[in-house]
C-alpha positions as CSV (number, residue, x, y, z in Angstrom):
1,M,96.0,107.8,197.4
2,A,98.4,105.1,196.2
3,S,99.6,104.4,199.8
4,A,96.1,104.1,201.1
5,V,95.1,101.6,198.4
6,A,98.3,99.7,199.0
7,N,97.6,99.6,202.8
8,I,94.0,98.4,202.2
9,I,95.1,95.6,199.8
10,G,98.1,94.7,202.1
11,N,95.7,94.5,205.1
12,L,93.3,92.3,203.2
13,I,96.1,89.9,202.2
14,L,98.3,89.9,205.3
15,V,96.0,90.4,208.4
16,P,94.1,87.2,208.1
17,S,97.3,85.1,208.2
18,L,99.7,87.3,210.2
19,G,97.3,89.4,212.4
20,A,98.8,92.5,213.9
21,K,102.2,91.7,212.3
22,G,100.6,91.7,208.9
23,A,99.0,95.1,209.6
24,A,102.4,96.4,210.6
25,I,104.0,95.1,207.5
26,S,101.2,96.5,205.3
27,T,101.4,99.9,207.0
28,G,105.2,100.0,206.6
29,L,104.9,99.2,202.9
30,A,102.2,101.9,202.5
31,Y,104.5,104.4,204.2
32,V,107.3,103.5,201.9
33,I,105.0,104.1,198.9
34,F,103.9,107.4,200.4
35,F,107.5,108.4,201.0
36,L,108.5,107.6,197.4
37,T,105.6,109.3,195.8
38,R,105.9,112.3,198.0
39,T,109.6,112.6,197.1
40,Y,108.9,112.2,193.4
41,F,106.1,114.7,193.2
42,G,107.8,117.1,195.7
43,N,110.8,117.1,193.4
44,R,108.7,118.0,190.4
45,F,107.6,121.3,192.2
46,Y,110.8,122.0,194.2
47,K,113.9,121.1,192.1
48,I,116.1,119.2,194.6
49,E,118.6,116.8,193.3
50,V,117.5,113.3,194.4
51,K,119.5,110.2,193.5
52,Y,116.5,107.9,193.1
53,V,118.4,104.6,192.7
54,K,120.5,105.2,195.9
55,F,117.4,106.4,197.7
56,F,115.3,103.4,196.6
57,I,118.0,100.8,197.5
58,S,118.4,102.3,200.9
59,V,114.7,102.5,201.6
60,I,114.1,98.9,200.5
61,S,117.0,97.5,202.5
62,V,115.7,99.2,205.7
63,Y,112.1,98.0,204.9
64,V,113.3,94.4,204.5
65,L,115.0,94.7,207.9
66,A,111.9,96.1,209.5
67,T,109.7,93.3,207.9
68,I,112.0,90.5,209.1
69,S,112.3,92.1,212.5
70,S,108.5,92.3,212.9
71,I,108.1,88.6,212.1
72,Y,110.9,87.0,214.0
73,R,112.4,87.5,217.4
74,F,116.0,88.7,217.4
75,N,118.3,86.0,216.0
76,T,121.4,85.6,213.9
77,L,119.4,86.3,210.7
78,I,118.2,89.7,212.0
79,L,121.7,90.5,213.1
80,I,123.1,89.8,209.6
81,V,120.3,91.7,207.9
82,T,120.9,94.6,210.3
83,I,124.6,94.7,209.5
84,L,123.9,94.4,205.7
85,S,121.2,97.1,205.8
86,S,123.3,99.5,207.8
87,G,126.3,98.8,205.5
88,I,124.2,99.5,202.4
89,V,122.9,102.8,203.8
90,I,126.3,103.9,205.0
91,F,127.9,103.0,201.7
92,M,125.2,104.7,199.7
93,Y,125.4,107.9,201.8
94,R,129.1,107.8,202.6
95,N,129.6,111.3,201.2
96,V,126.9,112.7,203.4
97,I,128.3,110.9,206.4
98,R,131.8,112.2,205.6
99,D,130.4,115.8,205.3
100,I,128.6,115.5,208.7
101,L,131.8,114.2,210.4
102,S,133.8,117.0,208.8
103,M,131.3,119.6,210.1
104,V,131.3,118.1,213.6
105,K,135.1,118.1,213.6
106,S,135.1,121.8,212.5
107,I,132.7,122.7,215.3
108,L,134.7,120.8,217.9
109,K,137.9,122.5,216.7
110,Y,136.2,125.9,216.8
111,K,135.0,125.3,220.4
112,T,138.5,124.2,221.6
113,N,140.1,127.3,220.1
114,N,137.6,129.7,221.7
């Protein structure tokens, strides 16, 4: 419900001035709201450890990149924001990335030994 209301309000504000880009930005924001509320309420029923600050910072950094990318053509600003956003997500989830790389390394090692 919260994401639908946010999308309607966002469309009313952004579509008159930005057209389809405004609708895309509004829909993206509504999806972020849906994702955050779904994660919060899902966690209340299924006890999964979620690091909300890390999660929120990562989602916002990617949303900022998506918003800027939908407004402007590719330029130096978008390249810088892409590098920053990717760096933020990689830094926030470096342990997960390390675990994935370790698993891939183990699989490759197992395949070469067999």
